[in-house]
PDB file of N, CA, C and O in Angstrom:
ATOM      1  N   MET A   1      31.942 -21.080  -1.748  1.00  0.00           N
ATOM      2  CA  MET A   1      32.903 -21.769  -0.940  1.00  0.00           C
ATOM      3  C   MET A   1      32.498 -21.602   0.525  1.00  0.00           C
ATOM      4  O   MET A   1      32.362 -20.471   0.992  1.00  0.00           O
ATOM      5  N   PRO A   2      32.300 -22.709   1.266  1.00  0.00           N
ATOM      6  CA  PRO A   2      31.904 -22.614   2.673  1.00  0.00           C
ATOM      7  C   PRO A   2      33.018 -22.009   3.515  1.00  0.00           C
ATOM      8  O   PRO A   2      34.205 -22.220   3.267  1.00  0.00           O
ATOM      9  N   ARG A   3      32.594 -21.254   4.514  1.00  0.00           N
ATOM     10  CA  ARG A   3      33.576 -20.626   5.408  1.00  0.00           C
ATOM     11  C   ARG A   3      34.038 -21.629   6.454  1.00  0.00           C
ATOM     12  O   ARG A   3      33.257 -22.453   6.930  1.00  0.00           O
ATOM     13  N   ASP A   4      35.289 -21.550   6.797  1.00  0.00           N
ATOM     14  CA  ASP A   4      35.844 -22.377   7.860  1.00  0.00           C
ATOM     15  C   ASP A   4      35.363 -21.819   9.193  1.00  0.00           C
ATOM     16  O   ASP A   4      35.412 -20.607   9.405  1.00  0.00           O
ATOM     17  N   SER A   5      34.908 -22.664  10.076  1.00  0.00           N
ATOM     18  CA  SER A   5      34.376 -22.186  11.350  1.00  0.00           C
ATOM     19  C   SER A   5      35.450 -21.539  12.216  1.00  0.00           C
ATOM     20  O   SER A   5      35.136 -20.847  13.185  1.00  0.00           O
ATOM     21  N   ALA A   6      36.717 -21.762  11.871  1.00  0.00           N
ATOM     22  CA  ALA A   6      37.805 -21.177  12.644  1.00  0.00           C
ATOM     23  C   ALA A   6      38.248 -19.826  12.087  1.00  0.00           C
ATOM     24  O   ALA A   6      39.257 -19.276  12.528  1.00  0.00           O
ATOM     25  N   THR A   7      37.493 -19.282  11.113  1.00  0.00           N
ATOM     26  CA  THR A   7      37.853 -18.011  10.515  1.00  0.00           C
ATOM     27  C   THR A   7      37.789 -16.916  11.571  1.00  0.00           C
ATOM     28  O   THR A   7      36.860 -16.860  12.376  1.00  0.00           O
ATOM     29  N   THR A   8      38.777 -16.065  11.551  1.00  0.00           N
ATOM     30  CA  THR A   8      38.856 -14.970  12.511  1.00  0.00           C
ATOM     31  C   THR A   8      37.856 -13.885  12.129  1.00  0.00           C
ATOM     32  O   THR A   8      37.718 -13.528  10.959  1.00  0.00           O
ATOM     33  N   VAL A   9      37.170 -13.373  13.128  1.00  0.00           N
ATOM     34  CA  VAL A   9      36.229 -12.283  12.906  1.00  0.00           C
ATOM     35  C   VAL A   9      37.029 -10.987  12.928  1.00  0.00           C
ATOM     36  O   VAL A   9      37.605 -10.597  13.944  1.00  0.00           O
ATOM     37  N   THR A  10      37.040 -10.342  11.779  1.00  0.00           N
ATOM     38  CA  THR A  10      37.774  -9.090  11.664  1.00  0.00           C
ATOM     39  C   THR A  10      36.825  -7.921  11.899  1.00  0.00           C
ATOM     40  O   THR A  10      35.608  -8.086  11.810  1.00  0.00           O
ATOM     41  N   PRO A  11      37.362  -6.750  12.197  1.00  0.00           N
ATOM     42  CA  PRO A  11      36.494  -5.580  12.368  1.00  0.00           C
ATOM     43  C   PRO A  11      35.675  -5.283  11.107  1.00  0.00           C
ATOM     44  O   PRO A  11      34.522  -4.864  11.204  1.00  0.00           O
ATOM     45  N   ASP A  12      36.259  -5.496   9.935  1.00  0.00           N
ATOM     46  CA  ASP A  12      35.513  -5.259   8.694  1.00  0.00           C
ATOM     47  C   ASP A  12      34.345  -6.221   8.551  1.00  0.00           C
ATOM     48  O   ASP A  12      33.255  -5.827   8.136  1.00  0.00           O
ATOM     49  N   LEU A  13      34.573  -7.479   8.894  1.00  0.00           N
ATOM     50  CA  LEU A  13      33.501  -8.477   8.820  1.00  0.00           C
ATOM     51  C   LEU A  13      32.404  -8.148   9.819  1.00  0.00           C
ATOM     52  O   LEU A  13      31.220  -8.254   9.500  1.00  0.00           O
ATOM     53  N   LEU A  14      32.783  -7.754  11.009  1.00  0.00           N
ATOM     54  CA  LEU A  14      31.797  -7.396  12.030  1.00  0.00           C
ATOM     55  C   LEU A  14      30.981  -6.183  11.586  1.00  0.00           C
ATOM     56  O   LEU A  14      29.767  -6.145  11.787  1.00  0.00           O
ATOM     57  N   THR A  15      31.636  -5.203  10.989  1.00  0.00           N
ATOM     58  CA  THR A  15      30.939  -4.024  10.482  1.00  0.00           C
ATOM     59  C   THR A  15      29.959  -4.403   9.380  1.00  0.00           C
ATOM     60  O   THR A  15      28.842  -3.888   9.341  1.00  0.00           O
ATOM     61  N   ALA A  16      30.365  -5.292   8.492  1.00  0.00           N
ATOM     62  CA  ALA A  16      29.503  -5.710   7.386  1.00  0.00           C
ATOM     63  C   ALA A  16      28.282  -6.471   7.906  1.00  0.00           C
ATOM     64  O   ALA A  16      27.164  -6.250   7.439  1.00  0.00           O
ATOM     65  N   VAL A  17      28.493  -7.351   8.854  1.00  0.00           N
ATOM     66  CA  VAL A  17      27.380  -8.128   9.417  1.00  0.00           C
ATOM     67  C   VAL A  17      26.417  -7.210  10.161  1.00  0.00           C
ATOM     68  O   VAL A  17      25.201  -7.374  10.065  1.00  0.00           O
ATOM     69  N   THR A  18      26.948  -6.260  10.890  1.00  0.00           N
ATOM     70  CA  THR A  18      26.107  -5.297  11.612  1.00  0.00           C
ATOM     71  C   THR A  18      25.292  -4.453  10.634  1.00  0.00           C
ATOM     72  O   THR A  18      24.105  -4.211  10.855  1.00  0.00           O
ATOM     73  N   ALA A  19      25.932  -4.008   9.553  1.00  0.00           N
ATOM     74  CA  ALA A  19      25.226  -3.212   8.545  1.00  0.00           C
ATOM     75  C   ALA A  19      24.131  -4.035   7.886  1.00  0.00           C
ATOM     76  O   ALA A  19      23.044  -3.522   7.620  1.00  0.00           O
ATOM     77  N   LEU A  20      24.405  -5.304   7.621  1.00  0.00           N
ATOM     78  CA  LEU A  20      23.395  -6.172   7.016  1.00  0.00           C
ATOM     79  C   LEU A  20      22.201  -6.351   7.948  1.00  0.00           C
ATOM     80  O   LEU A  20      21.055  -6.297   7.502  1.00  0.00           O
ATOM     81  N   ALA A  21      22.451  -6.561   9.213  1.00  0.00           N
ATOM     82  CA  ALA A  21      21.358  -6.726  10.185  1.00  0.00           C
ATOM     83  C   ALA A  21      20.522  -5.449  10.266  1.00  0.00           C
ATOM     84  O   ALA A  21      19.295  -5.515  10.347  1.00  0.00           O
ATOM     85  N   GLU A  22      21.177  -4.295  10.246  1.00  0.00           N
ATOM     86  CA  GLU A  22      20.454  -3.015  10.284  1.00  0.00           C
ATOM     87  C   GLU A  22      19.611  -2.840   9.028  1.00  0.00           C
ATOM     88  O   GLU A  22      18.471  -2.382   9.105  1.00  0.00           O
ATOM     89  N   ALA A  23      20.160  -3.200   7.875  1.00  0.00           N
ATOM     90  CA  ALA A  23      19.412  -3.093   6.618  1.00  0.00           C
ATOM     91  C   ALA A  23      18.188  -4.001   6.641  1.00  0.00           C
ATOM     92  O   ALA A  23      17.127  -3.614   6.152  1.00  0.00           O
ATOM     93  N   GLU A  24      18.317  -5.189   7.194  1.00  0.00           N
ATOM     94  CA  GLU A  24      17.177  -6.113   7.299  1.00  0.00           C
ATOM     95  C   GLU A  24      16.098  -5.538   8.211  1.00  0.00           C
ATOM     96  O   GLU A  24      14.910  -5.651   7.905  1.00  0.00           O
ATOM     97  N   ARG A  25      16.491  -4.926   9.320  1.00  0.00           N
ATOM     98  CA  ARG A  25      15.510  -4.304  10.226  1.00  0.00           C
ATOM     99  C   ARG A  25      14.782  -3.158   9.524  1.00  0.00           C
ATOM    100  O   ARG A  25      13.564  -3.021   9.633  1.00  0.00           O
ATOM    101  N   ASN A  26      15.549  -2.337   8.801  1.00  0.00           N
ATOM    102  CA  ASN A  26      14.940  -1.221   8.083  1.00  0.00           C
ATOM    103  C   ASN A  26      13.967  -1.711   7.021  1.00  0.00           C
ATOM    104  O   ASN A  26      12.884  -1.151   6.859  1.00  0.00           O
ATOM    105  N   LEU A  27      14.350  -2.748   6.306  1.00  0.00           N
ATOM    106  CA  LEU A  27      13.475  -3.299   5.271  1.00  0.00           C
ATOM    107  C   LEU A  27      12.190  -3.844   5.886  1.00  0.00           C
ATOM    108  O   LEU A  27      11.105  -3.645   5.341  1.00  0.00           O
ATOM    109  N   THR A  28      12.310  -4.523   7.005  1.00  0.00           N
ATOM    110  CA  THR A  28      11.128  -5.050   7.695  1.00  0.00           C
ATOM    111  C   THR A  28      10.193  -3.918   8.107  1.00  0.00           C
ATOM    112  O   THR A  28       8.978  -4.016   7.939  1.00  0.00           O
ATOM    113  N   GLU A  29      10.769  -2.838   8.649  1.00  0.00           N
ATOM    114  CA  GLU A  29       9.948  -1.689   9.056  1.00  0.00           C
ATOM    115  C   GLU A  29       9.264  -1.053   7.853  1.00  0.00           C
ATOM    116  O   GLU A  29       8.098  -0.667   7.930  1.00  0.00           O
ATOM    117  N   GLN A  30       9.988  -0.943   6.743  1.00  0.00           N
ATOM    118  CA  GLN A  30       9.399  -0.356   5.538  1.00  0.00           C
ATOM    119  C   GLN A  30       8.275  -1.229   4.991  1.00  0.00           C
ATOM    120  O   GLN A  30       7.252  -0.713   4.543  1.00  0.00           O
ATOM    121  N   LEU A  31       8.455  -2.537   5.024  1.00  0.00           N
ATOM    122  CA  LEU A  31       7.407  -3.438   4.550  1.00  0.00           C
ATOM    123  C   LEU A  31       6.166  -3.357   5.432  1.00  0.00           C
ATOM    124  O   LEU A  31       5.042  -3.418   4.934  1.00  0.00           O
ATOM    125  N   GLN A  32       6.364  -3.221   6.727  1.00  0.00           N
ATOM    126  CA  GLN A  32       5.227  -3.081   7.631  1.00  0.00           C
ATOM    127  C   GLN A  32       4.507  -1.759   7.377  1.00  0.00           C
ATOM    128  O   GLN A  32       3.277  -1.712   7.385  1.00  0.00           O
ATOM    129  N   ALA A  33       5.260  -0.695   7.153  1.00  0.00           N
ATOM    130  CA  ALA A  33       4.642   0.604   6.859  1.00  0.00           C
ATOM    131  C   ALA A  33       3.876   0.539   5.543  1.00  0.00           C
ATOM    132  O   ALA A  33       2.791   1.108   5.430  1.00  0.00           O
ATOM    133  N   LEU A  34       4.424  -0.142   4.558  1.00  0.00           N
ATOM    134  CA  LEU A  34       3.741  -0.299   3.275  1.00  0.00           C
ATOM    135  C   LEU A  34       2.440  -1.073   3.451  1.00  0.00           C
ATOM    136  O   LEU A  34       1.420  -0.724   2.856  1.00  0.00           O
ATOM    137  N   SER A  35       2.473  -2.102   4.251  1.00  0.00           N
ATOM    138  CA  SER A  35       1.269  -2.888   4.514  1.00  0.00           C
ATOM    139  C   SER A  35       0.188  -2.038   5.179  1.00  0.00           C
ATOM    140  O   SER A  35      -0.986  -2.130   4.817  1.00  0.00           O
ATOM    141  N   ARG A  36       0.581  -1.212   6.149  1.00  0.00           N
ATOM    142  CA  ARG A  36      -0.386  -0.330   6.807  1.00  0.00           C
ATOM    143  C   ARG A  36      -0.947   0.695   5.828  1.00  0.00           C
ATOM    144  O   ARG A  36      -2.141   0.993   5.855  1.00  0.00           O
ATOM    145  N   ALA A  37      -0.091   1.233   4.967  1.00  0.00           N
ATOM    146  CA  ALA A  37      -0.547   2.219   3.981  1.00  0.00           C
ATOM    147  C   ALA A  37      -1.516   1.596   2.987  1.00  0.00           C
ATOM    148  O   ALA A  37      -2.510   2.220   2.613  1.00  0.00           O
ATOM    149  N   ARG A  38      -1.235   0.377   2.559  1.00  0.00           N
ATOM    150  CA  ARG A  38      -2.144  -0.304   1.633  1.00  0.00           C
ATOM    151  C   ARG A  38      -3.494  -0.556   2.286  1.00  0.00           C
ATOM    152  O   ARG A  38      -4.532  -0.390   1.645  1.00  0.00           O
ATOM    153  N   ALA A  39      -3.491  -0.954   3.548  1.00  0.00           N
ATOM    154  CA  ALA A  39      -4.751  -1.191   4.257  1.00  0.00           C
ATOM    155  C   ALA A  39      -5.539   0.104   4.394  1.00  0.00           C
ATOM    156  O   ALA A  39      -6.758   0.110   4.225  1.00  0.00           O
ATOM    157  N   ALA A  40      -4.852   1.200   4.700  1.00  0.00           N
ATOM    158  CA  ALA A  40      -5.528   2.500   4.826  1.00  0.00           C
ATOM    159  C   ALA A  40      -6.100   2.936   3.486  1.00  0.00           C
ATOM    160  O   ALA A  40      -7.212   3.460   3.427  1.00  0.00           O
ATOM    161  N   ARG A  41      -5.351   2.724   2.412  1.00  0.00           N
ATOM    162  CA  ARG A  41      -5.843   3.090   1.083  1.00  0.00           C
ATOM    163  C   ARG A  41      -7.072   2.258   0.718  1.00  0.00           C
ATOM    164  O   ARG A  41      -8.042   2.779   0.166  1.00  0.00           O
ATOM    165  N   HIS A  42      -7.023   0.970   1.028  1.00  0.00           N
ATOM    166  CA  HIS A  42      -8.166   0.092   0.753  1.00  0.00           C
ATOM    167  C   HIS A  42      -9.394   0.571   1.517  1.00  0.00           C
ATOM    168  O   HIS A  42     -10.490   0.628   0.960  1.00  0.00           O
ATOM    169  N   ASP A  43      -9.213   0.916   2.796  1.00  0.00           N
ATOM    170  CA  ASP A  43     -10.330   1.408   3.607  1.00  0.00           C
ATOM    171  C   ASP A  43     -10.890   2.714   3.045  1.00  0.00           C
ATOM    172  O   ASP A  43     -12.104   2.914   3.002  1.00  0.00           O
ATOM    173  N   ALA A  44      -9.992   3.593   2.618  1.00  0.00           N
ATOM    174  CA  ALA A  44     -10.430   4.882   2.064  1.00  0.00           C
ATOM    175  C   ALA A  44     -11.218   4.672   0.776  1.00  0.00           C
ATOM    176  O   ALA A  44     -12.238   5.326   0.558  1.00  0.00           O
ATOM    177  N   HIS A  45     -10.753   3.770  -0.073  1.00  0.00           N
ATOM    178  CA  HIS A  45     -11.471   3.506  -1.326  1.00  0.00           C
ATOM    179  C   HIS A  45     -12.824   2.855  -1.050  1.00  0.00           C
ATOM    180  O   HIS A  45     -13.811   3.165  -1.717  1.00  0.00           O
ATOM    181  N   ALA A  46     -12.871   1.961  -0.078  1.00  0.00           N
ATOM    182  CA  ALA A  46     -14.144   1.326   0.267  1.00  0.00           C
ATOM    183  C   ALA A  46     -15.131   2.368   0.784  1.00  0.00           C
ATOM    184  O   ALA A  46     -16.317   2.325   0.454  1.00  0.00           O
ATOM    185  N   HIS A  47     -14.643   3.300   1.592  1.00  0.00           N
ATOM    186  CA  HIS A  47     -15.510   4.360   2.113  1.00  0.00           C
ATOM    187  C   HIS A  47     -15.989   5.257   0.969  1.00  0.00           C
ATOM    188  O   HIS A  47     -17.167   5.608   0.900  1.00  0.00           O
ATOM    189  N   ARG A  48     -15.068   5.625   0.073  1.00  0.00           N
ATOM    190  CA  ARG A  48     -15.432   6.454  -1.083  1.00  0.00           C
ATOM    191  C   ARG A  48     -16.485   5.743  -1.935  1.00  0.00           C
ATOM    192  O   ARG A  48     -17.465   6.354  -2.360  1.00  0.00           O
ATOM    193  N   ASP A  49     -16.274   4.454  -2.179  1.00  0.00           N
ATOM    194  CA  ASP A  49     -17.226   3.694  -2.992  1.00  0.00           C
ATOM    195  C   ASP A  49     -18.601   3.650  -2.335  1.00  0.00           C
ATOM    196  O   ASP A  49     -19.622   3.750  -3.016  1.00  0.00           O
ATOM    197  N   ALA A  50     -18.626   3.501  -1.018  1.00  0.00           N
ATOM    198  CA  ALA A  50     -19.911   3.482  -0.300  1.00  0.00           C
ATOM    199  C   ALA A  50     -20.620   4.824  -0.437  1.00  0.00           C
ATOM    200  O   ALA A  50     -21.837   4.877  -0.619  1.00  0.00           O
ATOM    201  N   LEU A  51     -19.850   5.913  -0.348  1.00  0.00           N
ATOM    202  CA  LEU A  51     -20.454   7.240  -0.519  1.00  0.00           C
ATOM    203  C   LEU A  51     -20.991   7.420  -1.937  1.00  0.00           C
ATOM    204  O   LEU A  51     -22.060   8.002  -2.123  1.00  0.00           O
ATOM    205  N   ILE A  52     -20.273   6.934  -2.924  1.00  0.00           N
ATOM    206  CA  ILE A  52     -20.737   7.041  -4.313  1.00  0.00           C
ATOM    207  C   ILE A  52     -22.000   6.223  -4.506  1.00  0.00           C
ATOM    208  O   ILE A  52     -22.933   6.670  -5.172  1.00  0.00           O
ATOM    209  N   HIS A  53     -22.041   5.022  -3.927  1.00  0.00           N
ATOM    210  CA  HIS A  53     -23.266   4.212  -4.006  1.00  0.00           C
ATOM    211  C   HIS A  53     -24.449   4.957  -3.388  1.00  0.00           C
ATOM    212  O   HIS A  53     -25.554   4.946  -3.931  1.00  0.00           O
ATOM    213  N   ALA A  54     -24.206   5.599  -2.256  1.00  0.00           N
ATOM    214  CA  ALA A  54     -25.282   6.333  -1.586  1.00  0.00           C
ATOM    215  C   ALA A  54     -25.772   7.484  -2.467  1.00  0.00           C
ATOM    216  O   ALA A  54     -26.975   7.724  -2.570  1.00  0.00           O
ATOM    217  N   GLU A  55     -24.850   8.183  -3.090  1.00  0.00           N
ATOM    218  CA  GLU A  55     -25.250   9.294  -3.958  1.00  0.00           C
ATOM    219  C   GLU A  55     -25.972   8.788  -5.205  1.00  0.00           C
ATOM    220  O   GLU A  55     -26.921   9.419  -5.670  1.00  0.00           O
ATOM    221  N   LEU A  56     -25.537   7.676  -5.738  1.00  0.00           N
ATOM    222  CA  LEU A  56     -26.234   7.098  -6.897  1.00  0.00           C
ATOM    223  C   LEU A  56     -27.649   6.665  -6.506  1.00  0.00           C
ATOM    224  O   LEU A  56     -28.591   6.817  -7.284  1.00  0.00           O
ATOM    225  N   ASP A  57     -27.785   6.125  -5.294  1.00  0.00           N
ATOM    226  CA  ASP A  57     -29.112   5.736  -4.802  1.00  0.00           C
ATOM    227  C   ASP A  57     -30.028   6.948  -4.650  1.00  0.00           C
ATOM    228  O   ASP A  57     -31.249   6.822  -4.750  1.00  0.00           O
ATOM    229  N   ARG A  58     -29.441   8.120  -4.409  1.00  0.00           N
ATOM    230  CA  ARG A  58     -30.213   9.359  -4.306  1.00  0.00           C
ATOM    231  C   ARG A  58     -30.428   9.989  -5.680  1.00  0.00           C
ATOM    232  O   ARG A  58     -30.937  11.105  -5.785  1.00  0.00           O
ATOM    233  N   ASN A  59     -30.038   9.269  -6.734  1.00  0.00           N
ATOM    234  CA  ASN A  59     -30.198   9.725  -8.122  1.00  0.00           C
ATOM    235  C   ASN A  59     -29.374  10.966  -8.466  1.00  0.00           C
ATOM    236  O   ASN A  59     -29.784  11.785  -9.288  1.00  0.00           O
ATOM    237  N   VAL A  60     -28.215  11.095  -7.830  1.00  0.00           N
ATOM    238  CA  VAL A  60     -27.298  12.175  -8.209  1.00  0.00           C
ATOM    239  C   VAL A  60     -26.694  11.785  -9.563  1.00  0.00           C
ATOM    240  O   VAL A  60     -26.226  10.659  -9.730  1.00  0.00           O
ATOM    241  N   PRO A  61     -26.702  12.697 -10.514  1.00  0.00           N
ATOM    242  CA  PRO A  61     -26.164  12.377 -11.840  1.00  0.00           C
ATOM    243  C   PRO A  61     -24.676  12.006 -11.783  1.00  0.00           C
ATOM    244  O   PRO A  61     -23.903  12.572 -11.010  1.00  0.00           O
ATOM    245  N   VAL A  62     -24.310  11.053 -12.615  1.00  0.00           N
ATOM    246  CA  VAL A  62     -22.928  10.589 -12.673  1.00  0.00           C
ATOM    247  C   VAL A  62     -21.987  11.749 -12.999  1.00  0.00           C
ATOM    248  O   VAL A  62     -20.887  11.833 -12.453  1.00  0.00           O
ATOM    249  N   VAL A  63     -22.418  12.633 -13.882  1.00  0.00           N
ATOM    250  CA  VAL A  63     -21.581  13.777 -14.255  1.00  0.00           C
ATOM    251  C   VAL A  63     -21.264  14.640 -13.037  1.00  0.00           C
ATOM    252  O   VAL A  63     -20.143  15.128 -12.897  1.00  0.00           O
ATOM    253  N   GLU A  64     -22.243  14.829 -12.161  1.00  0.00           N
ATOM    254  CA  GLU A  64     -22.006  15.607 -10.942  1.00  0.00           C
ATOM    255  C   GLU A  64     -21.019  14.899 -10.021  1.00  0.00           C
ATOM    256  O   GLU A  64     -20.155  15.537  -9.420  1.00  0.00           O
ATOM    257  N   LEU A  65     -21.152  13.583  -9.913  1.00  0.00           N
ATOM    258  CA  LEU A  65     -20.216  12.820  -9.090  1.00  0.00           C
ATOM    259  C   LEU A  65     -18.804  12.924  -9.650  1.00  0.00           C
ATOM    260  O   LEU A  65     -17.836  12.996  -8.892  1.00  0.00           O
ATOM    261  N   CYS A  66     -18.686  12.931 -10.968  1.00  0.00           N
ATOM    262  CA  CYS A  66     -17.377  13.083 -11.605  1.00  0.00           C
ATOM    263  C   CYS A  66     -16.756  14.418 -11.233  1.00  0.00           C
ATOM    264  O   CYS A  66     -15.566  14.492 -10.925  1.00  0.00           O
ATOM    265  N   LYS A  67     -17.559  15.470 -11.261  1.00  0.00           N
ATOM    266  CA  LYS A  67     -17.052  16.801 -10.933  1.00  0.00           C
ATOM    267  C   LYS A  67     -16.584  16.867  -9.479  1.00  0.00           C
ATOM    268  O   LYS A  67     -15.542  17.451  -9.185  1.00  0.00           O
ATOM    269  N   VAL A  68     -17.350  16.274  -8.584  1.00  0.00           N
ATOM    270  CA  VAL A  68     -17.048  16.347  -7.156  1.00  0.00           C
ATOM    271  C   VAL A  68     -15.858  15.459  -6.778  1.00  0.00           C
ATOM    272  O   VAL A  68     -15.004  15.857  -5.985  1.00  0.00           O
ATOM    273  N   THR A  69     -15.811  14.263  -7.347  1.00  0.00           N
ATOM    274  CA  THR A  69     -14.794  13.293  -6.933  1.00  0.00           C
ATOM    275  C   THR A  69     -13.529  13.331  -7.777  1.00  0.00           C
ATOM    276  O   THR A  69     -12.467  12.902  -7.325  1.00  0.00           O
ATOM    277  N   GLY A  70     -13.634  13.841  -8.995  1.00  0.00           N
ATOM    278  CA  GLY A  70     -12.482  13.805  -9.893  1.00  0.00           C
ATOM    279  C   GLY A  70     -12.320  12.468 -10.589  1.00  0.00           C
ATOM    280  O   GLY A  70     -11.341  12.251 -11.303  1.00  0.00           O
ATOM    281  N   LEU A  71     -13.272  11.572 -10.388  1.00  0.00           N
ATOM    282  CA  LEU A  71     -13.226  10.266 -11.048  1.00  0.00           C
ATOM    283  C   LEU A  71     -13.858  10.373 -12.434  1.00  0.00           C
ATOM    284  O   LEU A  71     -14.649  11.276 -12.707  1.00  0.00           O
ATOM    285  N   THR A  72     -13.494   9.440 -13.294  1.00  0.00           N
ATOM    286  CA  THR A  72     -14.091   9.411 -14.630  1.00  0.00           C
ATOM    287  C   THR A  72     -15.466   8.762 -14.559  1.00  0.00           C
ATOM    288  O   THR A  72     -15.803   8.078 -13.592  1.00  0.00           O
ATOM    289  N   ARG A  73     -16.246   8.991 -15.599  1.00  0.00           N
ATOM    290  CA  ARG A  73     -17.565   8.335 -15.658  1.00  0.00           C
ATOM    291  C   ARG A  73     -17.392   6.827 -15.665  1.00  0.00           C
ATOM    292  O   ARG A  73     -18.154   6.104 -15.024  1.00  0.00           O
ATOM    293  N   ALA A  74     -16.381   6.353 -16.395  1.00  0.00           N
ATOM    294  CA  ALA A  74     -16.141   4.907 -16.456  1.00  0.00           C
ATOM    295  C   ALA A  74     -15.898   4.339 -15.054  1.00  0.00           C
ATOM    296  O   ALA A  74     -16.406   3.269 -14.719  1.00  0.00           O
ATOM    297  N   ARG A  75     -15.119   5.060 -14.236  1.00  0.00           N
ATOM    298  CA  ARG A  75     -14.834   4.571 -12.888  1.00  0.00           C
ATOM    299  C   ARG A  75     -16.088   4.608 -12.015  1.00  0.00           C
ATOM    300  O   ARG A  75     -16.314   3.699 -11.216  1.00  0.00           O
ATOM    301  N   ILE A  76     -16.893   5.640 -12.160  1.00  0.00           N
ATOM    302  CA  ILE A  76     -18.156   5.705 -11.409  1.00  0.00           C
ATOM    303  C   ILE A  76     -19.036   4.514 -11.781  1.00  0.00           C
ATOM    304  O   ILE A  76     -19.638   3.887 -10.909  1.00  0.00           O
ATOM    305  N   TYR A  77     -19.112   4.205 -13.069  1.00  0.00           N
ATOM    306  CA  TYR A  77     -19.904   3.055 -13.509  1.00  0.00           C
ATOM    307  C   TYR A  77     -19.348   1.757 -12.949  1.00  0.00           C
ATOM    308  O   TYR A  77     -20.112   0.872 -12.563  1.00  0.00           O
ATOM    309  N   GLN A  78     -18.027   1.633 -12.899  1.00  0.00           N
ATOM    310  CA  GLN A  78     -17.425   0.432 -12.318  1.00  0.00           C
ATOM    311  C   GLN A  78     -17.784   0.293 -10.841  1.00  0.00           C
ATOM    312  O   GLN A  78     -18.102  -0.796 -10.364  1.00  0.00           O
ATOM    313  N   ILE A  79     -17.727   1.401 -10.139  1.00  0.00           N
ATOM    314  CA  ILE A  79     -18.090   1.386  -8.721  1.00  0.00           C
ATOM    315  C   ILE A  79     -19.558   1.005  -8.567  1.00  0.00           C
ATOM    316  O   ILE A  79     -19.914   0.215  -7.693  1.00  0.00           O
ATOM    317  N   ARG A  80     -20.408   1.574  -9.426  1.00  0.00           N
ATOM    318  CA  ARG A  80     -21.840   1.262  -9.362  1.00  0.00           C
ATOM    319  C   ARG A  80     -22.079  -0.232  -9.550  1.00  0.00           C
ATOM    320  O   ARG A  80     -22.962  -0.816  -8.923  1.00  0.00           O
ATOM    321  N   GLU A  81     -21.268  -0.847 -10.432  1.00  0.00           N
ATOM    322  CA  GLU A  81     -21.428  -2.276 -10.732  1.00  0.00           C
ATOM    323  C   GLU A  81     -20.564  -3.157  -9.830  1.00  0.00           C
ATOM    324  O   GLU A  81     -20.468  -4.366 -10.046  1.00  0.00           O
ATOM    325  N   ASN A  82     -19.934  -2.549  -8.816  1.00  0.00           N
ATOM    326  CA  ASN A  82     -19.073  -3.267  -7.861  1.00  0.00           C
ATOM    327  C   ASN A  82     -17.919  -3.993  -8.528  1.00  0.00           C
ATOM    328  O   ASN A  82     -17.568  -5.109  -8.146  1.00  0.00           O
ATOM    329  N   LYS A  83     -17.337  -3.351  -9.526  1.00  0.00           N
ATOM    330  CA  LYS A  83     -16.164  -3.922 -10.193  1.00  0.00           C
ATOM    331  C   LYS A  83     -14.912  -3.255  -9.628  1.00  0.00           C
ATOM    332  O   LYS A  83     -14.915  -2.057  -9.344  1.00  0.00           O
ATOM    333  N   PRO A  84     -13.852  -4.028  -9.468  1.00  0.00           N
ATOM    334  CA  PRO A  84     -12.614  -3.438  -8.917  1.00  0.00           C
ATOM    335  C   PRO A  84     -11.943  -2.486  -9.879  1.00  0.00           C
ATOM    336  O   PRO A  84     -10.899  -1.917  -9.557  1.00  0.00           O
TER     337      PRO A  84
END
């Protein structure tokens, strides 16, 4: 039901609208922080993958890389083959 433009603004309505605006600002800030965190994680993984490629190029055994990085052999192989 559409609101009549002559509706009186009550203190409760003003409080609700203010709370909604604050919630929207908070959500926007959280989404921006999430975006920054995702970008940082992507950069960290890209750096890790580059280091693993370098170690593989030096003929470091995959098992040793698993021990050092905590990654599985399957994941090391995926990185070697440039698979996501």
